[in-house]
C-alpha positions as CSV (number, residue, x, y, z in Angstrom):
1,X,-126.2,-10.7,-84.7
2,X,-127.5,-14.4,-83.5
3,X,-130.0,-15.4,-81.4
4,X,-127.4,-16.5,-78.4
5,X,-126.4,-13.4,-78.6
6,X,-129.8,-11.0,-77.8
7,X,-130.2,-14.1,-75.1
8,X,-126.7,-13.0,-72.7
9,X,-127.3,-9.5,-73.2
10,X,-127.9,-8.4,-69.3
11,X,-131.4,-8.6,-68.1
12,X,-131.6,-5.0,-66.8
13,X,-131.0,-3.5,-70.6
14,X,-134.3,-5.5,-71.3
15,X,-136.0,-4.0,-68.5
16,X,-134.6,-0.4,-67.4
17,X,-138.0,0.2,-65.3
18,X,-137.5,-2.7,-63.2
19,X,-133.9,-1.8,-62.7
20,X,-134.8,1.8,-61.6
21,X,-137.2,0.6,-59.0
22,X,-134.8,-1.4,-57.7
23,X,-132.4,1.0,-57.2
24,X,-134.7,3.4,-55.7
25,X,-135.6,1.3,-53.2
26,X,-131.8,0.9,-52.4
27,X,-131.0,4.3,-51.8
28,X,-134.2,4.6,-50.2
29,X,-133.0,1.9,-47.8
30,X,-129.6,3.5,-47.5
31,X,-131.0,6.9,-46.5
32,X,-133.5,5.4,-43.9
33,X,-130.3,3.4,-42.3
34,X,-128.4,6.7,-42.5
35,X,-131.0,8.9,-40.9
36,X,-131.5,6.2,-37.9
37,X,-127.9,6.1,-37.4
38,X,-127.9,9.7,-37.2
39,X,-130.5,10.1,-34.6
40,X,-129.5,7.3,-32.6
41,X,-125.6,7.7,-32.4
42,X,-124.1,8.8,-29.3
43,X,-120.7,10.3,-29.4
44,X,-117.7,9.4,-27.2
45,X,-116.6,12.6,-25.5
46,X,-113.2,12.2,-24.4
47,X,-111.8,14.9,-22.1
48,X,-108.7,16.9,-23.2
49,X,-106.5,15.3,-21.2
50,X,-106.9,11.9,-22.5
51,X,-103.6,11.5,-23.6
52,X,-102.2,12.5,-19.4
53,X,-104.3,9.2,-18.4
54,X,-101.8,6.7,-16.2
55,X,-99.2,10.0,-16.0
56,X,-98.6,12.0,-13.1
57,X,-95.6,14.6,-12.3
58,X,-94.5,12.3,-9.3
59,X,-94.4,9.1,-11.3
60,X,-92.6,10.7,-14.1
61,X,-88.8,9.9,-12.6
62,X,-89.7,6.7,-12.4
63,X,-91.9,6.0,-15.9
64,X,-89.9,3.7,-18.3
65,X,-89.2,6.1,-21.5
66,X,-89.8,4.2,-24.8
67,X,-90.4,6.6,-27.7
68,X,-94.4,6.3,-27.1
69,X,-94.3,7.8,-23.5
70,X,-91.8,10.4,-24.4
71,X,-94.2,11.5,-27.1
72,X,-97.3,11.4,-24.8
73,X,-94.8,13.1,-22.2
74,X,-94.0,15.8,-24.4
75,X,-98.3,16.5,-25.5
76,X,-99.0,16.7,-21.9
77,X,-96.1,19.5,-21.7
78,X,-97.5,21.7,-24.8
79,X,-100.8,21.2,-23.2
80,X,-99.9,22.8,-20.1
81,X,-98.2,25.6,-22.1
82,X,-101.1,26.1,-24.2
83,X,-103.1,26.6,-20.9
84,X,-101.0,28.8,-19.9
85,X,-99.8,26.7,-17.0
86,X,-96.5,27.6,-17.6
87,X,-94.7,26.6,-13.7
88,X,-95.9,23.3,-14.3
89,X,-95.0,22.9,-17.8
90,X,-91.7,24.4,-16.9
91,X,-91.5,21.3,-14.2
92,X,-92.4,18.8,-15.7
93,X,-90.4,19.7,-19.1
94,X,-87.0,20.2,-16.4
95,X,-87.9,16.7,-15.0
96,X,-88.2,15.0,-18.4
97,X,-85.2,16.7,-19.7
98,X,-83.1,15.0,-16.9
99,X,-84.5,11.7,-17.6
100,X,-83.5,12.0,-21.0
101,X,-80.0,13.3,-20.3
102,X,-79.8,16.5,-21.6
103,X,-79.4,18.3,-18.2
104,X,-76.6,18.7,-16.0
105,X,-76.7,19.3,-12.5
106,X,-74.3,22.4,-12.1
107,X,-73.3,25.2,-14.2
108,X,-70.2,27.1,-15.3
109,X,-69.9,30.8,-16.8
110,X,-67.0,31.5,-18.7
111,X,-66.7,35.0,-20.2
112,X,-70.5,35.4,-20.0
113,X,-71.3,31.4,-21.5
114,X,-72.2,28.8,-20.0
115,X,-71.5,25.2,-20.0
116,X,-71.7,21.7,-17.7
117,X,-68.3,21.3,-16.3
118,X,-68.4,17.5,-16.9
119,X,-69.7,15.6,-20.1
120,X,-72.9,14.0,-19.2
121,X,-72.6,10.2,-19.7
122,X,-74.2,8.9,-22.6
123,X,-74.5,5.6,-23.6
124,X,-76.2,4.6,-27.0
125,X,-79.5,4.4,-25.6
126,X,-79.1,8.0,-23.7
127,X,-77.4,9.6,-26.5
128,X,-80.2,8.9,-29.0
129,X,-82.7,10.5,-26.4
130,X,-80.8,13.4,-25.7
131,X,-80.3,14.3,-29.7
132,X,-84.2,13.4,-30.4
133,X,-86.8,15.7,-31.9
134,X,-88.6,15.2,-28.2
135,X,-85.9,16.5,-26.5
136,X,-85.3,19.3,-28.6
137,X,-88.8,20.3,-28.6
138,X,-88.9,20.2,-24.8
139,X,-85.9,22.2,-24.3
140,X,-87.7,24.9,-26.3
141,X,-90.9,24.5,-24.6
142,X,-89.2,24.9,-21.4
143,X,-87.3,27.9,-22.2
144,X,-90.4,29.5,-23.7
145,X,-92.0,29.1,-20.1
146,X,-89.4,31.1,-18.6
147,X,-90.5,34.2,-20.3
148,X,-94.1,33.9,-18.7
149,X,-93.3,33.2,-15.3
150,X,-91.1,34.8,-12.7
151,X,-89.2,32.8,-10.5
152,X,-85.8,33.3,-8.0
153,X,-84.6,30.1,-8.4
154,X,-81.7,30.4,-11.3
155,X,-80.5,27.0,-10.9
156,X,-82.7,24.9,-13.3
157,X,-82.8,27.7,-16.2
158,X,-79.1,28.3,-16.3
159,X,-79.4,24.2,-16.8
160,X,-81.7,24.5,-19.6
161,X,-79.4,27.6,-20.9
162,X,-76.5,25.7,-21.2
163,X,-78.2,22.5,-22.6
164,X,-79.6,24.7,-25.2
165,X,-76.4,26.8,-26.0
166,X,-74.6,23.7,-26.5
167,X,-77.3,22.0,-28.5
168,X,-77.3,25.1,-31.0
169,X,-73.7,25.3,-31.6
170,X,-71.6,23.6,-33.9
171,X,-68.4,22.0,-33.2
172,X,-66.3,24.8,-32.5
173,X,-64.1,23.5,-35.5
174,X,-67.0,24.5,-37.8
175,X,-66.3,27.9,-37.3
176,X,-62.3,28.0,-37.2
177,X,-61.1,30.4,-39.9
178,X,-64.6,31.3,-41.5
179,X,-63.3,35.4,-40.9
180,X,-60.7,34.7,-43.8
181,X,-62.4,31.9,-45.8
182,X,-65.4,33.2,-48.2
183,X,-66.2,29.4,-49.1
184,X,-66.1,28.1,-45.7
185,X,-68.7,30.7,-44.4
186,X,-71.3,29.6,-47.0
187,X,-70.8,26.1,-46.7
188,X,-70.7,26.6,-43.0
189,X,-74.7,25.7,-41.1
190,X,-73.7,27.7,-38.0
191,X,-76.8,26.1,-36.7
192,X,-78.9,22.8,-37.4
193,X,-81.9,24.3,-34.8
194,X,-82.1,28.3,-35.5
195,X,-85.8,28.7,-34.0
196,X,-84.1,27.2,-30.3
197,X,-81.0,29.4,-30.8
198,X,-83.8,33.0,-31.3
199,X,-85.3,31.5,-28.4
200,X,-82.5,30.9,-26.4
201,X,-81.5,34.8,-27.3
202,X,-84.7,36.0,-26.3
203,X,-84.4,33.8,-22.5
204,X,-80.8,35.4,-22.1
205,X,-82.1,38.8,-22.9
206,X,-85.2,38.2,-20.6
207,X,-82.7,36.9,-17.4
208,X,-80.1,39.6,-18.4
209,X,-77.3,36.9,-20.3
210,X,-76.0,39.6,-22.5
211,X,-73.1,37.6,-23.7
212,X,-75.0,34.9,-24.3
213,X,-78.0,36.1,-26.1
214,X,-75.8,37.7,-28.3
215,X,-73.9,34.9,-29.1
216,X,-76.9,32.8,-30.0
217,X,-78.7,35.8,-32.1
218,X,-75.6,35.7,-34.0
219,X,-75.9,32.5,-35.0
220,X,-79.5,33.0,-35.9
221,X,-78.4,36.1,-37.8
222,X,-75.2,33.7,-39.9
223,X,-78.3,31.5,-40.6
224,X,-81.1,32.8,-41.5
225,X,-79.5,36.3,-42.7
226,X,-80.6,40.2,-41.8
227,X,-83.6,39.9,-41.0
228,X,-86.2,42.1,-39.3
229,X,-86.6,40.5,-36.1
230,X,-83.1,39.1,-35.3
231,X,-81.6,42.8,-36.5
232,X,-83.7,44.1,-33.6
233,X,-82.7,41.7,-31.4
234,X,-79.1,42.0,-32.1
235,X,-79.2,45.6,-31.6
236,X,-80.6,45.6,-28.3
237,X,-78.4,42.9,-27.2
238,X,-75.2,45.0,-28.5
239,X,-76.9,48.1,-27.1
240,X,-76.9,46.9,-23.4
241,X,-73.1,45.7,-23.7
242,X,-70.4,48.1,-22.0
243,X,-67.2,47.7,-23.2
244,X,-64.2,49.2,-21.1
245,X,-62.2,50.2,-24.5
246,X,-63.2,53.4,-26.6
247,X,-62.6,50.7,-29.8
248,X,-64.6,48.4,-28.7
249,X,-67.7,50.6,-27.8
250,X,-67.1,52.3,-31.5
251,X,-67.1,48.6,-33.1
252,X,-70.4,47.5,-30.9
253,X,-72.1,51.1,-31.8
254,X,-71.4,50.6,-35.5
255,X,-72.7,47.0,-35.5
256,X,-75.9,48.2,-33.4
257,X,-76.7,51.2,-35.8
258,X,-76.4,49.0,-38.9
259,X,-78.8,46.0,-37.6
260,X,-81.3,48.8,-36.7
261,X,-81.0,50.5,-40.1
262,X,-81.6,46.4,-41.5
263,X,-84.7,46.0,-39.2
264,X,-86.0,49.1,-40.5
265,X,-85.7,48.4,-43.7
266,X,-87.1,45.0,-43.7
267,X,-89.8,45.6,-40.8
268,X,-93.6,43.8,-41.9
269,X,-95.9,46.7,-42.6
270,X,-98.1,46.0,-39.3
271,X,-95.1,46.4,-37.5
272,X,-93.7,49.9,-39.0
273,X,-95.2,52.0,-36.5
274,X,-93.9,50.2,-33.0
275,X,-90.4,49.8,-35.0
276,X,-90.2,53.7,-36.0
277,X,-91.1,54.2,-31.9
278,X,-88.2,51.8,-30.9
279,X,-85.4,53.8,-33.2
280,X,-86.5,57.3,-32.1
281,X,-86.8,56.4,-28.6
282,X,-83.5,55.0,-28.5
283,X,-84.5,51.5,-27.4
284,X,-82.7,49.9,-30.6
285,X,-79.5,51.9,-30.5
286,X,-78.7,54.8,-27.8
287,X,-76.4,57.1,-30.2
288,X,-76.9,57.9,-33.8
289,X,-73.5,59.8,-33.6
290,X,-71.8,58.5,-37.0
291,X,-68.9,55.9,-36.1
292,X,-65.9,55.6,-38.2
293,X,-63.8,53.0,-39.0
294,X,-63.9,49.2,-39.7
295,X,-66.0,46.9,-37.0
296,X,-63.2,44.7,-35.1
297,X,-64.1,41.7,-32.9
298,X,-61.2,41.1,-31.3
299,X,-61.6,43.7,-28.7
300,X,-65.4,43.2,-28.2
301,X,-65.2,39.6,-26.0
302,X,-67.3,38.0,-29.3
303,X,-66.1,34.6,-30.4
304,X,-65.0,34.4,-34.0
305,X,-68.4,32.6,-34.9
306,X,-70.8,35.5,-33.5
307,X,-68.4,38.2,-35.0
308,X,-68.5,36.6,-38.4
309,X,-71.9,35.8,-38.7
310,X,-73.1,39.5,-37.7
311,X,-70.6,40.8,-40.0
312,X,-71.0,38.4,-43.0
313,X,-75.4,39.0,-42.9
314,X,-74.5,42.9,-42.6
315,X,-72.2,42.4,-45.7
316,X,-75.3,41.5,-48.1
317,X,-76.9,44.8,-47.7
318,X,-73.7,46.9,-48.2
319,X,-71.7,46.4,-45.1
320,X,-71.9,47.4,-41.5
321,X,-70.0,51.4,-42.1
322,X,-72.4,52.0,-44.9
323,X,-75.4,50.8,-42.9
324,X,-74.6,52.8,-39.6
325,X,-74.2,55.9,-41.9
326,X,-77.6,55.8,-42.8
327,X,-78.9,55.6,-39.1
328,X,-79.4,59.7,-38.8
329,X,-81.6,59.7,-42.2
330,X,-83.6,56.8,-41.4
331,X,-84.5,58.4,-38.3
332,X,-85.6,61.0,-39.7
333,X,-87.8,59.0,-41.8
334,X,-89.1,57.4,-39.2
335,X,-89.8,60.8,-37.4
336,X,-91.7,61.9,-40.6
337,X,-93.6,58.4,-40.9
338,X,-94.7,59.1,-36.9
339,X,-96.1,62.3,-37.9
340,X,-97.9,61.2,-41.2
341,X,-98.4,57.5,-41.5
342,X,-98.9,57.9,-45.1
343,X,-95.2,58.6,-46.2
344,X,-93.9,56.3,-47.9
345,X,-91.6,53.9,-45.6
346,X,-87.8,54.5,-46.7
347,X,-88.8,54.4,-50.4
348,X,-85.6,55.5,-51.2
349,X,-83.5,52.2,-49.6
350,X,-85.8,49.8,-51.1
351,X,-83.2,48.9,-53.4
352,X,-80.9,47.5,-50.6
353,X,-83.8,44.8,-49.9
354,X,-82.7,43.5,-53.2
355,X,-79.5,42.0,-52.1
356,X,-80.8,40.2,-48.7
357,X,-81.8,36.6,-48.3
358,X,-86.0,37.0,-48.4
359,X,-85.6,33.5,-46.5
360,X,-84.1,30.5,-45.7
361,X,-85.4,28.6,-48.9
362,X,-83.1,31.0,-50.8
363,X,-79.5,30.0,-48.7
């Protein structure tokens, strides 16, 4: 190597001690600057309601609703809900949903199901707002508020129920002929918003709208399968419906017994004791007497989509007749479990769980 190469070598290689000294001095300056900044830093403390600045309920009907403002108002509503200010959150939600052209002014009931008498006027902008994620989440929050406070005014609640039912249902043509078409049942989405449908069912049960609740739960069941929480809700709704004909009563009783067995089979360990109490006390199904025959939804007043959704989900567990026949055995096992919680939970029927869907991801 020639002398020129040595002369071009970096200077810190020649003087390691000087380089280390400069590095230590730089680290010391940075450390001192950090300690001084931490000692003199004054944090800016915003209030929890910083996103509500400039917004008020009185001004809400006249506020310009762009995408950012809609999200801010939704944040306000969620904040009120989690602060348990349910009546206030409900009022804000209804006002916002009316501004977004989601709610009508009146509701008509036909066969236990609500709807708006006339279609809401929608131009391109209002249609986009009414079908946005903000509208869906606000509608869900408003319905959840109903479960936490009592009011004698059913007008706004009925409008919310009608809007939610219209949102969770698909076009009626999507459900036609499913009872006789296996491929169409597999391809049907049932509902694009199963979470909203489940909330709607809970609100309808709370408001004693049993037929509407069963319709909503059935769509969730068709979408998610025979999960324990929706099976429990369907069993309770079926037990509340009183039909005038003996054939319809037998059909509803068989479906209630079958969904009760599904709920018992698949409930999580933390819910086993409460579920056993409910089945033994008759809260899920009123009678454990065996029902013979095949369920027929034509006399029950249920829509084709609701009846098909329930039957199809139960068919994955072996069929409603087979499930209903197991109820006396399951009730005896539940009574034994309440006497001794160390008893295996439904051990002799665990194999049926392999035939069901474990989650929406498996669909």
